[in-house]
C-alpha angles and dihedrals in degrees: 000000000000093000124034102184097192093050094045096049092047093052131091118198120237110274114260123210122203140160137213136195138208088261090057090052092050092048090051091051092048088051087059093050100260115160095038085140103040090190095059107101091199090060092043090061085077093052107048119126101234113026112010119173109254123228104229092229087073084081089069093059104026096097093056098032096113098039118118096176130044111271118254101225126160113222111203112231094005121096108162138150104262093202088067095052122108125192103242107178143351135200133176127187126189129192090202142346117317110242115249089235133012150104126279137193114211124201117186131192134170112248105180137008118193128197109219094174101244093033144023127231112211120195124198135180126205123193116197119199135182120244089267091055097256112148110245101177144331122227124198120189139173129200129196110222109198116215093013100100129094096077094122098255134140114289090220129217131283111268095183119119114197121227116259114284096248138075114286115273089223139004121209123193115211117189112214113217116239088237096041096108090050089054096042092051087070085071089075108278104107095167105148088224085084099046113020115076094199093049089049091051091051088052090054101261125119091226139351115303131222117258112264089225089057090055088047091054091047090058090051090053089049093055095046093044091051104038107019105038089247091300109148091191089071091071131103108159140359122194130176142161120220115229108161139000128259121223119221111257094036127114117241117208114206115203113206134197122181124201112170108306093340120093117194117200145176129186128213143170106233094195091063098029092234133134111223101179124035137180094021120174130178122187115205129193 
């Protein structure tokens, strides 16, 4: 059986230890387009040599930042075709600022597995702690595994939260550099879908696409730039659902709604009339 729900939910993956440096942080921020105005001191806070501020979405990629090949991890109770897997949603929560350099210990477990008939939705949670046991961040992720449903499991509930029923309070246009995917791939995701035109065509795309996690980070920057004066320490949680890819060279428009300390957002590409991020929520301090 490809998915054994009881076995998967009872398992805890082997802890993974990893480290990061100030240079890694700066590369991640450059991959998200930080420093577009090299005279803006607020932007430059993300690009200092010793103690840059850290965008909290770095927590979603820190564990795999230095990988150049896909990890070979055994997932108890889950035997699925990885080529049919889509990244469905991402969330990161931080109890305080992420250090600009350090070592983390990540422990991952599966929390929910839904049977959608023709597909399975698999939820995981990763808690990352410092060597002294202090919680650094929590990452929650879902993947959509096509063709892996029909195992008789729970269909699950809808986790989507619609945007407020009013016009956006603000719209922010973010140009994506033509070479942005080639830069962002240095943050650990070397999938040729983002760099090889022929591979992208074989996968059904006219050209390489931008990493979904790059789009996710761009929306975090948009919220902090607009509502926190670029201050990453104002952040508590960032949640988003992926709905369509972005192509390098396009402009992403982020629609923003603020209610108290909660910012709702969606992202779209006007030129194609497509929404690329849905159900976004950021919780600020």
